[in-house]
N, CA, C and O atoms as CSV, one atom per row, in Angstrom:
chain,resi,resn,atom,element,x,y,z
A,1,UNK,N,N,-52.102,171.659,109.523
A,1,UNK,CA,C,-51.178,171.991,108.645
A,1,UNK,C,C,-51.330,170.972,107.304
A,1,UNK,O,O,-51.571,171.356,106.159
A,2,UNK,N,N,-51.129,169.577,107.739
A,2,UNK,CA,C,-51.441,168.919,106.575
A,2,UNK,C,C,-52.751,168.455,106.228
A,2,UNK,O,O,-52.944,167.549,105.417
A,3,UNK,N,N,-53.677,169.088,106.858
A,3,UNK,CA,C,-54.979,168.975,106.810
A,3,UNK,C,C,-55.429,170.403,105.717
A,3,UNK,O,O,-55.843,171.311,106.438
A,4,UNK,N,N,-55.441,170.665,104.734
A,4,UNK,CA,C,-55.972,171.731,103.985
A,4,UNK,C,C,-56.771,172.604,104.465
A,4,UNK,O,O,-56.573,173.814,104.573
A,5,UNK,N,N,-57.919,171.845,104.836
A,5,UNK,CA,C,-59.468,172.570,105.460
A,5,UNK,C,C,-58.753,173.121,106.889
A,5,UNK,O,O,-59.077,174.274,107.171
A,6,UNK,N,N,-57.990,172.577,107.662
A,6,UNK,CA,C,-57.915,173.212,109.138
A,6,UNK,C,C,-57.642,174.625,109.009
A,6,UNK,O,O,-58.038,175.340,109.930
A,7,UNK,N,N,-56.913,175.271,107.836
A,7,UNK,CA,C,-56.614,176.521,108.130
A,7,UNK,C,C,-57.901,177.365,108.344
A,7,UNK,O,O,-57.961,178.169,109.274
A,8,UNK,N,N,-59.002,177.165,107.418
A,8,UNK,CA,C,-60.143,177.873,107.636
A,8,UNK,C,C,-60.821,177.335,109.185
A,8,UNK,O,O,-61.846,177.947,109.485
A,9,UNK,N,N,-60.462,176.496,109.976
A,9,UNK,CA,C,-61.199,176.139,111.181
A,9,UNK,C,C,-60.179,176.052,112.392
A,9,UNK,O,O,-59.897,175.046,113.043
A,10,UNK,N,N,-59.696,177.332,112.543
A,10,UNK,CA,C,-58.774,177.405,113.737
A,10,UNK,C,C,-59.256,177.213,114.982
A,10,UNK,O,O,-58.492,176.654,115.769
A,11,UNK,N,N,-60.538,177.596,115.442
A,11,UNK,CA,C,-61.305,177.457,116.603
A,11,UNK,C,C,-61.292,175.844,116.889
A,11,UNK,O,O,-61.146,175.231,117.947
A,12,UNK,N,N,-61.490,175.404,115.599
A,12,UNK,CA,C,-61.993,173.425,115.465
A,12,UNK,C,C,-60.525,172.822,116.010
A,12,UNK,O,O,-60.358,172.015,116.925
A,13,UNK,N,N,-59.677,173.361,115.301
A,13,UNK,CA,C,-58.277,172.852,115.505
A,13,UNK,C,C,-57.912,172.828,116.732
A,13,UNK,O,O,-57.422,171.839,117.279
A,14,UNK,N,N,-58.190,174.279,117.444
A,14,UNK,CA,C,-57.739,174.795,119.162
A,14,UNK,C,C,-58.223,173.509,119.735
A,14,UNK,O,O,-57.588,172.581,120.234
A,15,UNK,N,N,-59.563,173.685,119.535
A,15,UNK,CA,C,-60.423,172.614,120.616
A,15,UNK,C,C,-60.012,171.127,120.292
A,15,UNK,O,O,-59.635,170.428,121.234
A,16,UNK,N,N,-60.052,170.676,119.208
A,16,UNK,CA,C,-59.709,169.352,118.876
A,16,UNK,C,C,-58.141,168.743,119.643
A,16,UNK,O,O,-57.912,167.875,120.486
A,17,UNK,N,N,-57.420,169.534,118.991
A,17,UNK,CA,C,-55.763,169.693,119.938
A,17,UNK,C,C,-55.568,169.681,121.384
A,17,UNK,O,O,-54.763,168.984,122.003
A,18,UNK,N,N,-56.577,170.715,121.955
A,18,UNK,CA,C,-56.625,170.541,123.447
A,18,UNK,C,C,-57.046,169.805,124.029
A,18,UNK,O,O,-56.706,169.528,125.179
A,19,UNK,N,N,-58.087,169.176,123.254
A,19,UNK,CA,C,-58.757,168.044,123.764
A,19,UNK,C,C,-58.320,166.660,123.784
A,19,UNK,O,O,-58.480,165.821,124.670
A,20,UNK,N,N,-57.678,166.550,122.539
A,20,UNK,CA,C,-56.995,165.221,122.621
A,20,UNK,C,C,-55.676,165.093,123.598
A,20,UNK,O,O,-55.286,164.119,124.241
A,21,UNK,N,N,-55.139,166.390,123.485
A,21,UNK,CA,C,-53.941,166.158,124.471
A,21,UNK,C,C,-54.259,166.141,126.028
A,21,UNK,O,O,-53.581,165.601,126.901
A,22,UNK,N,N,-55.410,166.833,126.176
A,22,UNK,CA,C,-55.599,166.773,127.584
A,22,UNK,C,C,-55.993,165.314,128.109
A,22,UNK,O,O,-55.535,164.826,129.142
A,23,UNK,N,N,-57.110,164.545,127.065
A,23,UNK,CA,C,-57.426,163.198,127.141
A,23,UNK,C,C,-55.908,162.255,127.485
A,23,UNK,O,O,-55.721,161.572,128.492
A,24,UNK,N,N,-54.931,162.459,126.325
A,24,UNK,CA,C,-53.872,161.710,126.260
A,24,UNK,C,C,-53.048,161.928,127.910
A,24,UNK,O,O,-52.765,161.003,128.672
A,25,UNK,N,N,-52.815,163.265,128.128
A,25,UNK,CA,C,-52.366,163.235,129.528
A,25,UNK,C,C,-53.007,162.600,130.591
A,25,UNK,O,O,-52.358,162.000,131.447
A,26,UNK,N,N,-54.607,162.703,130.621
A,26,UNK,CA,C,-55.267,162.088,131.699
A,26,UNK,C,C,-55.054,160.531,131.544
A,26,UNK,O,O,-54.990,159.813,132.542
A,27,UNK,N,N,-54.961,160.093,130.417
A,27,UNK,CA,C,-54.798,158.541,130.651
A,27,UNK,C,C,-53.499,158.208,130.893
A,27,UNK,O,O,-53.296,157.107,131.405
A,28,UNK,N,N,-52.484,158.982,130.615
A,28,UNK,CA,C,-51.106,158.449,130.824
A,28,UNK,C,C,-51.232,158.534,132.558
A,28,UNK,O,O,-51.383,157.502,133.212
A,29,UNK,N,N,-51.173,159.514,133.027
A,29,UNK,CA,C,-51.166,159.737,134.440
A,29,UNK,C,C,-52.070,158.980,135.302
A,29,UNK,O,O,-51.650,158.680,136.420
A,30,UNK,N,N,-53.265,158.618,134.952
A,30,UNK,CA,C,-54.168,157.278,135.427
A,30,UNK,C,C,-53.919,156.257,135.240
A,30,UNK,O,O,-54.448,155.464,136.018
A,31,UNK,N,N,-53.099,155.725,134.260
A,31,UNK,CA,C,-52.933,154.483,134.000
A,31,UNK,C,C,-51.449,153.900,134.611
A,31,UNK,O,O,-51.039,152.740,134.628
A,32,UNK,N,N,-50.849,155.056,135.068
A,32,UNK,CA,C,-49.351,154.551,135.509
A,32,UNK,C,C,-49.531,153.428,136.654
A,32,UNK,O,O,-50.387,153.341,137.535
A,33,UNK,N,N,-48.365,152.545,136.323
A,33,UNK,CA,C,-48.340,151.917,137.490
A,33,UNK,C,C,-49.364,150.143,137.035
A,33,UNK,O,O,-49.145,149.023,137.496
A,34,UNK,N,N,-50.033,150.413,136.391
A,34,UNK,CA,C,-50.716,148.959,136.340
A,34,UNK,C,C,-50.000,148.123,135.044
A,34,UNK,O,O,-49.287,148.728,134.243
A,35,UNK,N,N,-50.206,147.005,134.952
A,35,UNK,CA,C,-50.165,146.281,134.046
A,35,UNK,C,C,-50.647,146.277,132.736
A,35,UNK,O,O,-50.066,145.872,131.729
A,36,UNK,N,N,-51.846,146.800,132.844
A,36,UNK,CA,C,-52.958,146.942,131.758
A,36,UNK,C,C,-52.862,148.415,131.063
A,36,UNK,O,O,-53.399,148.674,129.987
A,37,UNK,N,N,-52.094,149.350,131.841
A,37,UNK,CA,C,-51.774,150.906,131.653
A,37,UNK,C,C,-51.634,151.186,130.343
A,37,UNK,O,O,-52.065,152.188,129.771
A,38,UNK,N,N,-50.808,149.964,129.698
A,38,UNK,CA,C,-50.172,150.655,128.203
A,38,UNK,C,C,-51.182,150.538,127.442
A,38,UNK,O,O,-51.217,151.334,126.504
A,39,UNK,N,N,-52.470,149.412,127.582
A,39,UNK,CA,C,-53.262,149.229,126.658
A,39,UNK,C,C,-54.643,150.707,126.640
A,39,UNK,O,O,-55.299,151.161,125.703
A,40,UNK,N,N,-54.617,151.016,127.899
A,40,UNK,CA,C,-55.858,151.739,128.101
A,40,UNK,C,C,-54.997,153.490,127.479
A,40,UNK,O,O,-55.802,154.299,127.017
A,41,UNK,N,N,-54.016,153.779,127.499
A,41,UNK,CA,C,-53.170,154.657,126.991
A,41,UNK,C,C,-53.241,154.763,125.400
A,41,UNK,O,O,-53.411,155.783,124.733
A,42,UNK,N,N,-53.046,153.274,124.903
A,42,UNK,CA,C,-52.887,153.283,123.629
A,42,UNK,C,C,-54.446,153.549,122.765
A,42,UNK,O,O,-54.557,154.061,121.651
A,43,UNK,N,N,-55.460,153.086,123.565
A,43,UNK,CA,C,-56.718,152.818,123.427
A,43,UNK,C,C,-57.130,154.312,123.456
A,43,UNK,O,O,-57.930,154.637,122.579
A,44,UNK,N,N,-56.740,155.227,124.273
A,44,UNK,CA,C,-57.006,156.935,124.395
A,44,UNK,C,C,-56.437,157.423,123.089
A,44,UNK,O,O,-57.191,158.128,122.418
A,45,UNK,N,N,-55.303,157.185,122.641
A,45,UNK,CA,C,-54.767,157.652,121.774
A,45,UNK,C,C,-55.276,157.116,120.585
A,45,UNK,O,O,-55.441,157.981,119.726
A,46,UNK,N,N,-55.564,156.042,120.264
A,46,UNK,CA,C,-56.377,155.600,119.206
A,46,UNK,C,C,-57.535,156.001,118.845
A,46,UNK,O,O,-57.793,156.180,117.654
A,47,UNK,N,N,-58.454,156.215,119.852
A,47,UNK,CA,C,-60.035,157.014,119.761
A,47,UNK,C,C,-59.558,158.393,119.390
A,47,UNK,O,O,-60.075,158.808,118.352
A,48,UNK,N,N,-58.682,159.229,119.987
A,48,UNK,CA,C,-58.434,160.502,119.546
A,48,UNK,C,C,-57.841,160.694,118.123
A,48,UNK,O,O,-58.313,161.508,117.329
A,49,UNK,N,N,-56.934,160.014,117.889
A,49,UNK,CA,C,-56.579,159.802,116.456
A,49,UNK,C,C,-57.755,159.779,115.290
A,49,UNK,O,O,-57.829,160.412,114.237
A,50,UNK,N,N,-58.730,158.714,115.941
A,50,UNK,CA,C,-60.157,158.458,114.878
A,50,UNK,C,C,-60.672,160.059,114.755
A,50,UNK,O,O,-60.834,160.657,113.691
A,51,UNK,N,N,-60.891,160.616,116.135
A,51,UNK,CA,C,-61.634,161.586,116.542
A,51,UNK,C,C,-61.293,162.900,115.686
A,51,UNK,O,O,-62.092,163.579,115.041
A,52,UNK,N,N,-59.877,163.099,115.842
A,52,UNK,CA,C,-59.512,164.473,115.644
A,52,UNK,C,C,-58.272,164.472,114.422
A,52,UNK,O,O,-57.691,165.524,114.154
A,53,UNK,N,N,-57.920,163.113,113.683
A,53,UNK,CA,C,-57.580,163.226,112.483
A,53,UNK,C,C,-57.959,163.622,111.591
A,53,UNK,O,O,-57.111,164.297,111.006
A,54,UNK,N,N,-59.183,163.548,110.950
A,54,UNK,CA,C,-59.708,164.126,109.723
A,54,UNK,C,C,-59.365,165.586,110.026
A,54,UNK,O,O,-58.756,166.287,109.218
A,55,UNK,N,N,-59.775,166.010,111.208
A,55,UNK,CA,C,-59.881,167.403,111.524
A,55,UNK,C,C,-58.440,168.434,111.642
A,55,UNK,O,O,-58.174,169.507,111.101
A,56,UNK,N,N,-57.770,167.674,112.488
A,56,UNK,CA,C,-56.238,168.866,112.556
A,56,UNK,C,C,-55.036,167.697,112.409
A,56,UNK,O,O,-53.951,167.781,112.985
A,57,UNK,N,N,-55.328,166.895,111.767
A,57,UNK,CA,C,-53.964,165.624,111.745
A,57,UNK,C,C,-53.289,165.190,113.048
A,57,UNK,O,O,-52.159,164.715,113.153
A,58,UNK,N,N,-54.315,165.473,114.182
A,58,UNK,CA,C,-54.480,164.407,115.024
A,58,UNK,C,C,-52.635,164.578,116.066
A,58,UNK,O,O,-52.396,163.678,116.871
A,59,UNK,N,N,-51.795,165.492,115.931
A,59,UNK,CA,C,-50.753,165.621,116.609
A,59,UNK,C,C,-50.475,165.434,118.007
A,59,UNK,O,O,-49.662,164.541,118.248
A,60,UNK,N,N,-50.962,166.073,119.007
A,60,UNK,CA,C,-51.255,166.008,119.961
A,60,UNK,C,C,-50.097,166.161,121.107
A,60,UNK,O,O,-50.110,165.930,122.316
A,61,UNK,N,N,-49.130,166.629,120.252
A,61,UNK,CA,C,-47.618,166.502,120.612
A,61,UNK,C,C,-46.960,167.644,120.422
A,61,UNK,O,O,-46.810,167.611,119.201
A,62,UNK,N,N,-46.349,168.862,120.873
A,62,UNK,CA,C,-45.848,169.889,120.159
A,62,UNK,C,C,-44.523,169.328,119.263
A,62,UNK,O,O,-44.125,170.012,118.320
A,63,UNK,N,N,-43.901,168.122,119.584
A,63,UNK,CA,C,-42.517,167.899,119.057
A,63,UNK,C,C,-43.266,167.232,117.687
A,63,UNK,O,O,-42.684,167.459,116.626
A,64,UNK,N,N,-44.326,166.546,117.635
A,64,UNK,CA,C,-44.884,166.106,116.365
A,64,UNK,C,C,-45.533,167.558,115.566
A,64,UNK,O,O,-45.348,167.637,114.352
A,65,UNK,N,N,-46.061,168.349,116.062
A,65,UNK,CA,C,-46.403,169.535,115.342
A,65,UNK,C,C,-44.812,170.296,114.858
A,65,UNK,O,O,-44.799,170.561,113.656
A,66,UNK,N,N,-43.956,170.543,115.352
A,66,UNK,CA,C,-42.943,170.888,114.716
A,66,UNK,C,C,-42.265,170.370,113.848
A,66,UNK,O,O,-41.617,170.986,113.002
A,67,UNK,N,N,-42.370,168.762,114.006
A,67,UNK,CA,C,-41.815,167.995,112.821
A,67,UNK,C,C,-42.409,168.195,111.535
A,67,UNK,O,O,-41.773,168.268,110.483
A,68,UNK,N,N,-43.977,168.303,111.687
A,68,UNK,CA,C,-44.789,168.664,110.615
A,68,UNK,C,C,-44.589,169.786,110.002
A,68,UNK,O,O,-44.601,169.802,108.771
A,69,UNK,N,N,-44.417,170.677,110.571
A,69,UNK,CA,C,-44.204,172.228,110.257
A,69,UNK,C,C,-42.915,172.253,109.855
A,69,UNK,O,O,-42.947,173.266,109.156
A,70,UNK,N,N,-41.699,171.822,109.792
A,70,UNK,CA,C,-40.589,171.720,109.415
A,70,UNK,C,C,-40.365,171.012,107.966
A,70,UNK,O,O,-39.487,171.240,107.133
A,71,UNK,N,N,-41.411,170.107,107.934
A,71,UNK,CA,C,-41.298,169.136,106.898
A,71,UNK,C,C,-42.278,169.436,105.752
A,71,UNK,O,O,-42.250,168.817,104.689
A,72,UNK,N,N,-43.023,170.283,105.993
A,72,UNK,CA,C,-43.911,171.156,105.200
A,72,UNK,C,C,-43.082,172.036,104.259
A,72,UNK,O,O,-42.152,172.765,104.606
A,73,UNK,N,N,-43.716,171.803,102.588
A,73,UNK,CA,C,-43.207,172.731,101.786
A,73,UNK,C,C,-43.451,174.058,102.251
A,73,UNK,O,O,-42.542,174.874,102.403
A,74,UNK,N,N,-44.685,174.301,102.489
A,74,UNK,CA,C,-45.167,175.872,102.580
A,74,UNK,C,C,-45.070,176.320,104.092
A,74,UNK,O,O,-45.919,176.975,104.697
A,75,UNK,N,N,-43.968,175.878,104.545
A,75,UNK,CA,C,-43.833,176.568,106.061
A,75,UNK,C,C,-43.851,178.055,106.450
A,75,UNK,O,O,-43.974,178.406,107.623
A,76,UNK,N,N,-43.724,178.923,105.423
A,76,UNK,CA,C,-44.095,179.974,105.962
A,76,UNK,C,C,-45.378,180.761,105.969
A,76,UNK,O,O,-45.583,181.857,106.489
A,77,UNK,N,N,-46.191,180.002,105.301
A,77,UNK,CA,C,-47.789,180.298,105.284
A,77,UNK,C,C,-48.290,179.785,106.543
A,77,UNK,O,O,-49.090,180.496,107.151
A,78,UNK,N,N,-47.885,178.448,107.133
A,78,UNK,CA,C,-48.422,177.805,108.074
A,78,UNK,C,C,-47.896,178.075,109.625
A,78,UNK,O,O,-48.180,177.387,110.606
A,79,UNK,N,N,-47.105,179.189,109.594
A,79,UNK,CA,C,-46.368,179.539,110.959
A,79,UNK,C,C,-47.507,180.164,111.941
A,79,UNK,O,O,-47.150,180.354,113.104
A,80,UNK,N,N,-48.779,180.485,111.602
A,80,UNK,CA,C,-49.762,180.862,112.725
A,80,UNK,C,C,-50.283,179.805,112.925
A,80,UNK,O,O,-50.557,179.708,114.121
A,81,UNK,N,N,-50.728,178.456,112.043
A,81,UNK,CA,C,-51.307,177.425,112.441
A,81,UNK,C,C,-50.605,176.488,113.428
A,81,UNK,O,O,-51.152,175.816,114.303
A,82,UNK,N,N,-49.042,176.572,113.080
A,82,UNK,CA,C,-48.561,175.739,114.224
A,82,UNK,C,C,-48.539,176.343,115.629
A,82,UNK,O,O,-48.500,175.740,116.702
A,83,UNK,N,N,-48.571,177.587,115.411
A,83,UNK,CA,C,-48.811,178.458,116.967
A,83,UNK,C,C,-49.870,178.193,117.481
A,83,UNK,O,O,-49.793,177.852,118.661
A,84,UNK,N,N,-51.083,178.228,116.929
A,84,UNK,CA,C,-52.383,177.833,117.141
A,84,UNK,C,C,-52.375,176.383,117.656
A,84,UNK,O,O,-52.952,176.143,118.717
A,85,UNK,N,N,-51.795,175.458,117.016
A,85,UNK,CA,C,-51.773,174.241,117.505
A,85,UNK,C,C,-51.144,173.873,118.580
A,85,UNK,O,O,-51.747,173.197,119.413
A,86,UNK,N,N,-49.460,174.341,118.827
A,86,UNK,CA,C,-48.809,174.690,120.121
A,86,UNK,C,C,-49.588,175.003,121.251
A,86,UNK,O,O,-49.690,174.239,122.210
A,87,UNK,N,N,-50.203,176.225,121.163
A,87,UNK,CA,C,-50.747,176.972,122.105
A,87,UNK,C,C,-52.106,175.814,122.702
A,87,UNK,O,O,-52.194,175.566,123.905
A,88,UNK,N,N,-52.880,175.326,121.892
A,88,UNK,CA,C,-53.808,174.217,122.175
A,88,UNK,C,C,-53.243,173.081,122.985
A,88,UNK,O,O,-53.706,172.613,124.025
A,89,UNK,N,N,-52.015,172.671,122.238
A,89,UNK,CA,C,-51.413,171.378,123.176
A,89,UNK,C,C,-51.231,171.585,124.528
A,89,UNK,O,O,-51.580,170.840,125.444
A,90,UNK,N,N,-50.480,172.982,124.615
A,90,UNK,CA,C,-50.069,173.274,126.156
A,90,UNK,C,C,-50.888,173.672,126.822
A,90,UNK,O,O,-50.621,173.624,128.023
A,91,UNK,N,N,-52.109,174.189,126.480
A,91,UNK,CA,C,-53.459,174.401,127.356
A,91,UNK,C,C,-54.150,172.991,127.512
A,91,UNK,O,O,-54.554,172.559,128.591
A,92,UNK,N,N,-54.221,172.460,126.548
A,92,UNK,CA,C,-54.609,170.772,126.698
A,92,UNK,C,C,-53.869,170.206,127.716
A,92,UNK,O,O,-54.483,169.831,128.715
A,93,UNK,N,N,-52.785,170.082,127.666
A,93,UNK,CA,C,-51.867,169.373,128.965
A,93,UNK,C,C,-52.257,170.118,130.370
A,93,UNK,O,O,-52.602,169.490,131.371
A,94,UNK,N,N,-52.160,171.476,130.309
A,94,UNK,CA,C,-52.714,171.564,131.740
A,94,UNK,C,C,-54.333,171.205,131.867
A,94,UNK,O,O,-54.651,170.573,132.874
A,95,UNK,N,N,-54.839,171.376,131.410
A,95,UNK,CA,C,-56.448,170.765,131.290
A,95,UNK,C,C,-56.401,169.029,131.893
A,95,UNK,O,O,-57.203,168.472,132.644
A,96,UNK,N,N,-55.287,168.539,131.312
A,96,UNK,CA,C,-55.400,167.033,131.596
A,96,UNK,C,C,-55.128,167.267,132.800
A,96,UNK,O,O,-56.029,167.038,133.605
A,97,UNK,N,N,-53.809,167.796,133.322
A,97,UNK,CA,C,-53.135,167.724,134.361
A,97,UNK,C,C,-54.362,168.125,135.660
A,97,UNK,O,O,-54.310,167.504,136.722
A,98,UNK,N,N,-55.075,168.848,135.508
A,98,UNK,CA,C,-56.224,169.475,136.109
A,98,UNK,C,C,-57.058,168.395,136.547
A,98,UNK,O,O,-57.297,168.098,137.718
A,99,UNK,N,N,-57.578,167.701,135.271
A,99,UNK,CA,C,-58.227,166.472,135.291
A,99,UNK,C,C,-57.974,165.066,136.491
A,99,UNK,O,O,-58.734,164.395,137.189
A,100,UNK,N,N,-56.375,165.098,136.236
A,100,UNK,CA,C,-55.829,164.027,136.941
A,100,UNK,C,C,-56.037,164.468,138.591
A,100,UNK,O,O,-56.550,163.791,139.481
A,101,UNK,N,N,-55.407,165.955,138.680
A,101,UNK,CA,C,-55.840,166.087,140.380
A,101,UNK,C,C,-57.128,166.350,140.653
A,101,UNK,O,O,-57.400,166.441,141.850
A,102,UNK,N,N,-58.161,166.526,139.733
A,102,UNK,CA,C,-59.519,166.515,140.555
A,102,UNK,C,C,-59.983,165.082,140.381
A,102,UNK,O,O,-61.147,164.842,140.703
A,103,UNK,N,N,-59.251,164.129,139.928
A,103,UNK,CA,C,-59.880,162.735,139.965
A,103,UNK,C,C,-58.897,162.279,141.065
A,103,UNK,O,O,-59.359,161.208,141.459
A,104,UNK,N,N,-57.841,162.536,141.716
A,104,UNK,CA,C,-57.218,161.946,142.725
A,104,UNK,C,C,-57.169,162.730,143.866
A,104,UNK,O,O,-56.358,162.464,144.753
A,105,UNK,N,N,-58.081,163.838,143.970
A,105,UNK,CA,C,-58.244,164.693,145.104
A,105,UNK,C,C,-59.498,164.300,145.955
A,105,UNK,O,O,-60.540,163.975,145.385
A,106,UNK,N,N,-59.410,164.325,147.137
A,106,UNK,CA,C,-60.237,163.570,148.141
A,106,UNK,C,C,-61.006,164.613,148.940
A,106,UNK,O,O,-61.966,164.302,149.645
A,107,UNK,N,N,-60.519,165.969,148.799
A,107,UNK,CA,C,-61.079,166.694,149.502
A,107,UNK,C,C,-60.922,167.148,150.968
A,107,UNK,O,O,-61.500,168.126,151.441
A,108,UNK,N,N,-60.246,166.497,151.504
A,108,UNK,CA,C,-59.306,166.657,152.820
A,108,UNK,C,C,-57.709,166.844,152.614
A,108,UNK,O,O,-56.831,166.580,153.435
A,109,UNK,N,N,-57.566,167.343,151.370
A,109,UNK,CA,C,-56.295,168.025,151.268
A,109,UNK,C,C,-55.299,166.526,151.129
A,109,UNK,O,O,-54.157,166.985,151.093
A,110,UNK,N,N,-55.237,165.722,151.080
A,110,UNK,CA,C,-54.752,164.301,150.510
A,110,UNK,C,C,-55.236,163.690,149.559
A,110,UNK,O,O,-56.424,163.960,149.386
A,111,UNK,N,N,-54.706,162.792,148.688
A,111,UNK,CA,C,-54.889,162.701,147.477
A,111,UNK,C,C,-54.861,160.818,147.857
A,111,UNK,O,O,-54.040,160.309,148.619
A,112,UNK,N,N,-55.786,160.167,147.231
A,112,UNK,CA,C,-55.860,158.622,147.440
A,112,UNK,C,C,-55.440,157.974,146.441
A,112,UNK,O,O,-55.319,158.512,145.341
A,113,UNK,N,N,-55.059,156.313,146.732
A,113,UNK,CA,C,-54.695,155.828,145.629
A,113,UNK,C,C,-55.944,155.242,144.740
A,113,UNK,O,O,-56.805,154.560,145.297
A,114,UNK,N,N,-56.000,155.496,143.518
A,114,UNK,CA,C,-57.155,155.200,142.934
A,114,UNK,C,C,-57.122,153.984,142.176
A,114,UNK,O,O,-56.020,153.489,141.939
A,115,UNK,N,N,-58.423,153.291,141.657
A,115,UNK,CA,C,-58.643,152.475,140.902
A,115,UNK,C,C,-57.566,152.100,139.984
A,115,UNK,O,O,-57.043,151.000,139.806
A,116,UNK,N,N,-57.304,153.405,139.355
A,116,UNK,CA,C,-56.202,153.042,138.436
A,116,UNK,C,C,-54.911,152.525,138.529
A,116,UNK,O,O,-54.135,152.118,137.665
A,117,UNK,N,N,-54.825,152.621,139.779
A,117,UNK,CA,C,-53.337,152.015,140.500
A,117,UNK,C,C,-52.120,153.023,140.548
A,117,UNK,O,O,-50.967,152.594,140.497
A,118,UNK,N,N,-52.421,154.459,140.654
A,118,UNK,CA,C,-51.504,155.234,140.737
A,118,UNK,C,C,-50.740,155.204,142.216
A,118,UNK,O,O,-51.324,155.781,143.133
A,119,UNK,N,N,-49.610,154.635,142.464
A,119,UNK,CA,C,-49.039,154.580,144.003
A,119,UNK,C,C,-48.693,155.929,144.777
A,119,UNK,O,O,-48.164,156.928,144.290
A,120,UNK,N,N,-49.035,155.769,145.856
A,120,UNK,CA,C,-48.646,156.951,146.578
A,120,UNK,C,C,-47.235,157.580,146.663
A,120,UNK,O,O,-47.038,158.787,146.810
A,121,UNK,N,N,-46.460,156.817,146.576
A,121,UNK,CA,C,-44.924,157.620,146.255
A,121,UNK,C,C,-44.778,158.371,144.908
A,121,UNK,O,O,-43.859,159.161,144.690
A,122,UNK,N,N,-45.654,158.095,144.112
A,122,UNK,CA,C,-45.857,159.025,142.659
A,122,UNK,C,C,-46.725,159.784,143.098
A,122,UNK,O,O,-46.467,160.729,142.351
A,123,UNK,N,N,-47.654,160.187,143.783
A,123,UNK,CA,C,-48.300,161.445,144.295
A,123,UNK,C,C,-47.775,162.465,144.104
A,123,UNK,O,O,-48.306,163.305,143.377
A,124,UNK,N,N,-46.456,162.698,144.770
A,124,UNK,CA,C,-45.786,163.833,145.115
A,124,UNK,C,C,-45.254,164.211,143.784
A,124,UNK,O,O,-44.459,165.147,143.695
A,125,UNK,N,N,-45.584,163.641,142.898
A,125,UNK,CA,C,-44.975,164.499,141.549
A,125,UNK,C,C,-46.339,165.464,141.108
A,125,UNK,O,O,-46.210,166.569,140.580
A,126,UNK,N,N,-47.686,164.821,141.430
A,126,UNK,CA,C,-48.624,165.753,141.148
A,126,UNK,C,C,-48.899,166.657,142.669
A,126,UNK,O,O,-49.104,167.856,142.479
A,127,UNK,N,N,-48.918,166.274,143.888
A,127,UNK,CA,C,-48.806,167.226,144.820
A,127,UNK,C,C,-47.531,167.454,145.857
A,127,UNK,O,O,-47.640,167.124,147.038
A,128,UNK,N,N,-46.603,167.902,145.454
A,128,UNK,CA,C,-45.379,167.704,146.329
A,128,UNK,C,C,-45.836,168.016,147.988
A,128,UNK,O,O,-46.606,168.905,148.349
A,129,UNK,N,N,-45.256,167.197,148.715
A,129,UNK,CA,C,-45.627,167.464,150.124
A,129,UNK,C,C,-44.351,167.811,150.926
A,129,UNK,O,O,-44.257,167.471,152.105
A,130,UNK,N,N,-43.439,168.440,150.334
A,130,UNK,CA,C,-42.091,168.959,151.043
A,130,UNK,C,C,-42.363,169.885,151.582
A,130,UNK,O,O,-43.253,170.611,151.140
A,131,UNK,N,N,-41.454,170.278,153.121
A,131,UNK,CA,C,-41.601,171.599,153.763
A,131,UNK,C,C,-41.043,172.795,152.731
A,131,UNK,O,O,-41.361,173.928,153.092
A,132,UNK,N,N,-40.400,172.724,151.724
A,132,UNK,CA,C,-39.771,173.814,150.978
A,132,UNK,C,C,-40.154,174.216,149.724
A,132,UNK,O,O,-39.696,175.157,149.077
A,133,UNK,N,N,-41.309,173.190,149.319
A,133,UNK,CA,C,-41.767,173.007,147.942
A,133,UNK,C,C,-43.469,173.626,148.064
A,133,UNK,O,O,-44.365,173.212,148.801
A,134,UNK,N,N,-43.501,174.706,147.095
A,134,UNK,CA,C,-44.757,175.440,147.269
A,134,UNK,C,C,-45.439,174.974,146.239
A,134,UNK,O,O,-44.953,173.991,145.679
A,135,UNK,N,N,-46.507,175.438,145.801
A,135,UNK,CA,C,-47.228,174.890,144.422
A,135,UNK,C,C,-46.528,175.914,143.472
A,135,UNK,O,O,-46.556,175.699,142.261
A,136,UNK,N,N,-45.937,176.958,143.943
A,136,UNK,CA,C,-45.283,177.814,142.623
A,136,UNK,C,C,-44.129,177.133,142.299
A,136,UNK,O,O,-43.465,177.308,141.277
A,137,UNK,N,N,-43.920,176.410,143.125
A,137,UNK,CA,C,-42.043,176.014,142.858
A,137,UNK,C,C,-42.535,174.623,142.032
A,137,UNK,O,O,-41.739,174.221,141.183
A,138,UNK,N,N,-43.519,174.023,142.176
A,138,UNK,CA,C,-43.754,172.555,141.923
A,138,UNK,C,C,-44.273,173.161,140.348
A,138,UNK,O,O,-43.896,172.376,139.478
A,139,UNK,N,N,-44.804,173.988,139.950
A,139,UNK,CA,C,-45.023,174.450,138.868
A,139,UNK,C,C,-44.029,174.829,137.615
A,139,UNK,O,O,-44.495,175.304,136.580
């Protein structure tokens, strides 16, 4: 939206926004619980700002995309691009959550605490293990 050339490269915008959002979600979830975690999240965001910034504006958050869209002078011509970016961010968030789940799943149905320091008590957020909670309810 703020990058004029991005309007002509919607697939590239979708790809970069989805990957950036997915990797940011991955970094946030994998660094939780460690004293060094905030640095890892910051470095992941900084790297993706450098990678995707010149192509998409590097929003990686629907709230940022909506804020930029509202402040845009030509908002009526940017509705489709806003929808592309928000869709990419939602898709990327699901990919990031899937990557976290794959990184923590050990194949036996239980999740181990990783070197990233994710505590066992927080694993219920990713894989609820309550008798009345199904995968659909958790979704």
